[in-house]
C-alpha positions as a printed Julia matrix, in Angstrom:
441×3 Matrix{Float64}:
 -106.13  -25.69   -5.23
 -106.32  -29.01   -7.57
 -103.12  -30.88   -8.5
 -103.44  -29.88  -12.3
 -103.38  -26.35  -11.52
 -100.34  -26.67   -9.13
  -98.41  -28.7   -11.74
  -99.21  -25.84  -14.24
  -97.94  -23.25  -11.76
  -94.9   -25.49  -11.09
  -94.17  -25.61  -14.98
  -94.69  -21.85  -15.26
  -92.03  -21.26  -12.43
  -89.61  -23.74  -14.16
  -89.96  -21.44  -17.36
  -89.12  -18.3   -15.45
  -86.04  -20.04  -13.8
  -84.78  -20.88  -17.02
  -85.04  -17.36  -18.24
  -81.27  -16.92  -18.72
  -80.9   -20.08  -20.98
  -84.17  -19.37  -23.01
  -83.01  -15.66  -23.6
  -79.64  -16.99  -24.76
  -81.19  -19.68  -27.11
  -84.01  -17.46  -28.6
  -81.84  -14.38  -28.7
  -85.03  -12.28  -27.61
  -83.47   -9.6   -25.61
  -86.74   -8.38  -24.16
  -88.07  -11.91  -22.88
  -86.55  -11.69  -19.32
  -89.06   -8.81  -18.78
  -92.48  -10.73  -18.96
  -90.78  -13.76  -17.45
  -89.78  -11.52  -14.44
  -93.41  -10.33  -14.19
  -94.66  -13.85  -14.16
  -92.12  -14.81  -11.5
  -93.12  -11.85   -9.25
  -96.87  -12.78   -9.7
  -96.25  -16.57   -8.92
  -94.35  -15.28   -5.46
  -97.09  -12.72   -4.59
 -100.41  -14.5    -5.71
  -99.69  -18.23   -6.26
 -103.27  -18.64   -7.28
 -106.0   -16.13   -7.42
 -108.6   -18.53   -6.59
 -107.17  -18.87   -2.9
 -108.91  -15.61   -2.44
 -112.26  -17.06   -2.06
 -110.8   -18.26    1.34
 -111.58  -15.11    3.71
 -109.23  -16.13    6.59
 -105.87  -14.49    6.06
 -103.9   -17.4     7.88
 -105.7   -20.15    5.88
 -104.86  -18.55    2.61
 -101.44  -17.86    3.36
 -101.03  -21.39    4.56
 -102.51  -22.52    1.18
 -100.37  -20.25   -0.86
  -97.3   -21.33    1.01
  -98.21  -25.08    0.17
  -98.71  -24.02   -3.6
  -95.34  -22.5    -3.62
  -93.67  -25.57   -2.28
  -95.47  -27.7    -4.86
  -94.41  -25.42   -7.62
  -90.86  -25.31   -6.21
  -90.69  -29.34   -6.16
  -92.1   -29.41   -9.6
  -89.78  -26.73  -11.34
  -86.81  -28.17   -9.28
  -87.21  -31.59  -10.74
  -87.78  -30.19  -14.37
  -84.77  -27.64  -13.96
  -82.39  -30.75  -12.8
  -83.5   -32.68  -15.84
  -83.01  -29.61  -18.11
  -79.48  -28.81  -16.65
  -78.36  -32.42  -16.84
  -79.25  -32.64  -20.56
  -77.62  -29.04  -21.12
  -74.6   -30.46  -19.26
  -74.4   -33.2   -21.93
  -74.84  -30.88  -24.74
  -73.01  -27.7   -23.75
  -70.14  -29.04  -21.78
  -67.04  -28.22  -22.37
  -67.87  -25.78  -25.14
  -70.12  -23.48  -23.4
  -69.84  -24.31  -19.87
  -70.13  -20.6   -18.6
  -73.64  -20.45  -20.2
  -74.41  -23.82  -18.35
  -72.86  -22.49  -14.92
  -74.61  -19.17  -15.02
  -78.05  -20.63  -16.01
  -77.77  -23.29  -13.26
  -76.84  -20.51  -10.73
  -79.73  -18.47  -11.9
  -82.23  -21.35  -11.52
  -80.85  -22.11   -7.88
  -81.41  -18.69   -6.75
  -84.68  -18.07   -8.19
  -86.02  -21.41   -7.14
  -84.49  -20.92   -3.65
  -86.44  -17.68   -3.19
  -89.66  -19.41   -3.89
  -88.85  -22.22   -1.47
  -88.12  -19.67    1.28
  -91.24  -17.69    0.56
  -93.32  -20.92    0.68
  -91.67  -22.47    3.7
  -92.01  -19.19    5.74
  -95.74  -18.87    4.97
  -96.58  -22.54    6.02
  -94.43  -22.31    9.15
  -95.8   -19.01   10.17
  -99.35  -20.02    9.51
 -100.08  -23.74    9.94
 -101.34  -25.06   13.15
 -101.23  -28.89   12.23
  -97.34  -28.82   11.58
  -96.63  -28.44   15.18
  -93.07  -28.01   16.7
  -92.09  -31.51   15.92
  -92.83  -31.35   12.32
  -91.37  -27.96   11.89
  -87.99  -29.19   13.38
  -88.12  -32.34   11.28
  -88.46  -30.26    8.22
  -85.3   -28.13    9.19
  -83.3   -31.25    9.94
  -84.07  -33.46    7.1
  -83.97  -30.21    4.78
  -80.1   -30.89    4.55
  -80.28  -34.6     3.87
  -80.76  -35.54    0.2
  -83.62  -37.52   -0.65
  -85.13  -37.34    2.8
  -85.52  -33.59    2.33
  -87.83  -34.34   -0.74
  -89.95  -36.67    1.58
  -90.26  -34.11    4.33
  -91.43  -31.5     1.82
  -94.1   -33.58    0.35
  -94.91  -34.48    3.98
  -95.29  -30.6     4.7
  -97.17  -29.97    1.63
  -99.73  -32.62    2.35
 -100.29  -31.73    6.01
 -100.81  -28.1     5.34
 -103.06  -28.64    2.25
 -105.19  -31.0     4.17
 -105.4   -28.44    7.13
 -106.5   -25.62    4.72
 -109.24  -28.02    3.14
 -110.49  -29.21    6.47
 -110.73  -25.63    8.01
 -112.21  -24.24    4.92
 -115.15  -26.8     4.95
 -115.54  -25.91    8.67
 -116.03  -22.45    7.64
 -118.49  -23.27    5.01
 -120.4   -25.55    7.34
 -120.7   -22.83    9.96
 -121.72  -20.34    7.38
 -124.35  -22.61    6.14
 -125.99  -23.19    9.53
 -125.4   -19.76   10.99
 -128.94  -18.85   11.15
 -129.75  -22.05   12.87
 -127.92  -21.27   16.11
 -127.58  -25.08   16.82
 -125.81  -24.47   20.1
 -127.86  -21.61   21.52
 -129.18  -23.71   24.31
 -131.81  -22.5    26.9
 -129.06  -22.35   29.65
 -125.28  -21.49   29.14
 -122.54  -23.88   28.97
 -120.07  -23.92   31.9
 -116.75  -25.54   30.98
 -114.93  -27.31   34.01
 -111.28  -28.12   33.62
 -109.46  -31.11   34.98
 -106.6   -31.49   37.53
 -103.14  -29.74   37.2
 -104.57  -26.94   34.7
 -105.97  -23.52   34.98
 -108.18  -21.62   32.91
 -106.31  -19.27   30.84
 -107.12  -16.56   28.17
 -103.71  -17.1    26.51
 -103.92  -20.82   26.14
 -107.21  -22.17   26.38
 -107.56  -25.56   28.11
 -110.51  -26.35   25.69
 -108.39  -25.64   22.59
 -110.53  -24.42   19.76
 -113.77  -25.98   21.11
 -115.15  -22.93   22.88
 -114.93  -20.65   19.72
 -116.67  -23.35   17.56
 -119.56  -23.46   20.03
 -119.87  -19.56   20.23
 -119.86  -19.54   16.37
 -122.99  -21.81   16.62
 -124.81  -19.65   19.11
 -123.32  -21.08   22.59
 -122.67  -18.72   25.52
 -119.82  -20.06   27.29
 -118.28  -19.73   31.06
 -115.55  -21.24   32.69
 -114.99  -22.71   36.1
 -111.98  -20.73   36.99
 -111.27  -23.02   39.93
 -107.62  -23.78   41.07
 -105.56  -26.36   39.41
 -105.18  -28.95   42.2
 -107.34  -29.4    45.31
 -109.41  -32.17   46.91
 -112.53  -33.06   45.23
 -114.65  -31.45   48.17
 -112.52  -28.13   48.01
 -112.78  -27.91   44.29
 -116.38  -28.63   44.56
 -116.83  -25.64   46.8
 -115.3   -23.42   44.29
 -117.3   -24.5    41.43
 -120.5   -24.32   43.35
 -119.6   -20.72   44.28
 -118.74  -20.04   40.57
 -122.16  -21.33   39.48
 -124.1   -19.26   41.79
 -122.09  -16.35   40.65
 -122.98  -17.02   37.08
 -126.59  -17.37   37.83
 -126.86  -14.28   40.07
 -124.87  -12.11   37.62
 -126.65  -13.26   34.44
 -130.13  -14.28   35.48
 -129.7   -17.57   33.53
 -131.27  -19.59   36.36
 -129.39  -22.66   35.53
 -126.18  -23.92   33.72
 -125.03  -26.72   31.56
 -121.95  -28.28   32.86
 -119.19  -30.01   30.43
 -116.45  -31.24   32.76
 -113.34  -33.02   32.02
 -111.38  -35.64   33.86
 -111.2   -34.71   37.63
 -113.56  -31.74   37.0
 -116.63  -34.3    36.61
 -116.08  -35.67   40.05
 -115.79  -31.91   41.42
 -119.14  -31.07   39.8
 -120.72  -34.22   41.09
 -119.79  -33.16   44.49
 -120.86  -29.56   44.03
 -124.38  -30.62   42.67
 -125.11  -33.5    45.25
 -123.59  -31.98   48.6
 -123.38  -28.3    48.06
 -126.81  -27.29   46.88
 -125.66  -26.47   43.25
 -128.36  -28.89   41.94
 -130.89  -26.25   41.76
 -128.7   -24.22   39.41
 -127.62  -27.12   37.04
 -129.62  -28.47   34.2
 -127.22  -31.24   32.94
 -123.66  -32.78   33.74
 -121.8   -34.01   30.98
 -118.37  -35.67   31.97
 -115.65  -36.2    29.74
 -113.18  -38.77   30.28
 -113.86  -38.54   34.13
 -112.49  -41.36   36.25
 -115.75  -42.01   37.86
 -114.26  -45.36   39.22
 -110.76  -44.3    40.09
 -107.59  -44.01   38.06
 -105.41  -46.97   38.6
 -102.37  -45.18   37.43
 -102.76  -42.74   40.36
 -102.99  -45.9    42.68
  -99.73  -47.04   40.96
  -97.75  -43.81   41.22
  -98.74  -43.35   44.93
  -97.73  -47.07   45.59
  -94.06  -46.95   44.07
  -93.33  -43.35   45.11
  -91.59  -42.93   48.69
  -93.5   -40.53   50.73
  -90.43  -38.53   50.89
  -90.3   -38.1    47.06
  -94.2   -37.54   46.9
  -94.14  -34.72   49.36
  -91.04  -33.15   47.75
  -93.05  -33.2    44.24
  -96.16  -31.72   46.04
  -94.2   -29.03   47.53
  -92.58  -27.95   44.13
  -96.13  -28.27   42.42
  -97.89  -26.12   45.09
  -95.14  -23.45   45.03
  -95.12  -23.17   41.27
  -98.87  -22.74   41.07
  -98.98  -20.3    43.86
  -96.95  -17.89   41.55
  -99.43  -18.86   38.64
 -102.42  -17.84   40.67
 -103.61  -20.53   42.8
 -104.28  -19.52   46.22
 -103.71  -22.74   48.31
 -103.1   -25.5    45.74
 -103.02  -29.04   47.25
 -101.21  -31.69   44.85
 -101.49  -34.88   47.1
 -105.2   -34.21   48.16
 -106.01  -34.1    44.51
 -104.14  -37.29   43.42
 -105.43  -39.19   46.43
 -109.13  -38.28   45.41
 -108.5   -40.09   42.01
 -107.56  -43.38   43.55
 -109.78  -46.46   43.26
 -110.54  -46.59   46.87
 -111.38  -43.0    47.15
 -113.58  -43.06   44.24
 -115.37  -45.97   45.17
 -116.23  -44.51   48.59
 -117.25  -41.23   46.76
 -119.68  -42.99   44.54
 -121.48  -44.54   47.74
 -121.73  -41.22   49.39
 -122.19  -38.77   46.52
 -125.64  -39.57   44.8
 -127.05  -38.26   41.81
 -129.79  -35.59   42.09
 -133.31  -35.94   40.45
 -134.13  -33.53   37.51
 -130.52  -33.33   36.33
 -129.39  -34.88   33.05
 -126.28  -36.79   33.74
 -124.27  -38.08   30.73
 -120.8   -39.21   30.1
 -117.98  -39.45   27.44
 -115.1   -41.71   27.13
 -112.2   -42.26   24.59
 -109.68  -44.83   23.58
 -106.13  -44.18   22.69
 -105.11  -47.03   20.6
 -101.34  -47.35   21.13
  -98.55  -45.72   22.99
  -96.87  -44.13   20.16
  -99.99  -42.27   19.0
 -100.22  -40.43   22.46
  -98.17  -37.21   23.11
  -95.97  -36.79   26.02
  -96.68  -37.75   28.66
  -99.59  -40.03   27.66
  -97.24  -42.08   25.51
  -95.33  -43.11   28.84
  -98.34  -43.76   30.79
 -100.55  -45.58   28.23
  -98.78  -49.05   28.66
  -99.0   -49.15   32.3
 -102.55  -47.95   32.41
 -103.3   -50.77   30.0
 -101.64  -53.19   32.14
 -103.77  -52.22   35.24
 -107.04  -51.29   33.45
 -107.06  -52.37   29.8
 -108.31  -50.22   27.11
 -107.61  -46.47   28.12
 -107.17  -42.85   26.99
 -103.4   -42.84   28.02
 -104.52  -42.06   31.65
 -107.86  -43.55   32.7
 -109.28  -46.99   31.87
 -112.38  -47.62   29.83
 -114.33  -49.17   32.71
 -114.01  -45.94   34.61
 -115.7   -43.39   32.18
 -119.51  -44.2    32.16
 -121.89  -42.33   34.44
 -125.46  -41.25   33.95
 -128.12  -41.97   31.48
 -126.21  -41.71   28.15
 -122.71  -42.75   27.56
 -120.71  -42.25   24.43
 -117.55  -44.05   23.78
 -115.18  -42.72   20.97
 -112.89  -44.95   19.08
 -111.28  -44.53   15.57
 -109.89  -46.87   13.23
 -106.05  -47.29   12.81
 -103.14  -46.59   15.17
 -104.25  -42.97   16.27
 -107.0   -43.23   18.77
 -108.43  -40.41   20.93
 -106.38  -39.3    24.15
 -107.13  -37.88   27.4
 -105.8   -34.64   25.97
 -107.3   -35.12   22.43
 -110.77  -35.03   23.77
 -110.52  -31.45   24.84
 -108.27  -30.39   21.75
 -105.34  -29.6    23.93
 -103.1   -30.09   21.11
 -105.19  -28.5    18.57
 -104.64  -31.35   16.17
 -107.11  -32.51   13.4
 -107.48  -36.3    14.07
 -108.43  -38.35   11.0
 -111.92  -39.59   11.51
 -112.78  -37.57   14.51
 -113.46  -34.06   14.4
 -113.43  -32.84   18.2
 -114.95  -29.44   17.58
 -118.08  -30.91   15.66
 -118.38  -33.65   18.35
 -118.94  -30.84   20.95
 -121.16  -28.85   18.53
 -123.46  -31.9    18.21
 -123.24  -32.59   22.0
 -124.5   -29.09   22.82
 -126.77  -29.05   19.96
 -128.55  -32.37   21.59
 -128.55  -30.06   24.77
 -130.57  -27.58   22.84
 -132.96  -30.31   21.42
 -133.87  -31.43   24.98
 -134.85  -27.86   26.05
 -131.83  -27.48   28.21
């Protein structure tokens, strides 16, 4: 919806909220009827053109932003009107002014509640933080207007972005650009599990599926040594091949998952079932932050943390989680030894991806805390792993974006479901898998 249309709707809302004063001035007793119908129409269908958007969520999100914009416009005009009326009517006709102001406050308040509920219930990009800021700042004059403009901007951009993606996927639907010869196996990193409720890979799998990909998950435990994780992944690969007859898989592995897969391929015979391995922000040369934590933490404290972690993840489904083994295998020394012993296999495409977080404040917890420490030890990093640790294989892609934001260790798997300016993480994976298809894999 363009800005001009929003201003027109805002003006119409202003007219309906001034119904009491307009009726008193014009003496047209039937005037409230069409104004009431117009008011209801604005609340129910802010703009009929929004119905070209097939997604119910996106349509309601945009309508919420439209209502908030109309509220802001109408409230501004109403304040001006009632200020002028105050100068003209007071004190001779103060009752008309009071009732008109009260009527405007109630009618505009209903529109605001309608709009804010729609965007709060449907927007992904607002997140918890901006929702809470909107609630707290809503009670502070001037800042509440700033917060409202910010909410309108975020939700409008979200709908525009998502709608363009819908159009793009519809346009190339027949091409099935992600329908690779072999299915995609997504392998998670350390301290996470594959879950149907909260997908580790965010919105990426569904975007790939829309473009023709067949997706499987590693389904391995959250924290084990590289060797033990490798065993689970090798077994998972063989199971997929046996059950589907797909012959091979294309692996996309994040973080420690890349090391786990390298071990499965090189040491456990999985190489004959793997067409390609793409590692995403994998610490191939170690994670100096892991070294730092192990150096400063007393053994008693490390074992206490490990015990609590292992106990918690047994409840969540892990059979024998091993926190300390997982962390030790990410150290500089362990990875250096790993690279000497675990050699790449011929006939497999090895490639890698790394990203850069531009500053600590742009990373979400806990990467906003770890960024500066990692930078001290390893220079440019993604909030967890240094830049020099990422490259592996024949192709290496290093992702940076201009400005303060950058792309973190979590952003590259869409963990926060955030649309990052100048980097479309979902489209990045679509093009990555499309490239695998073009290679005949």
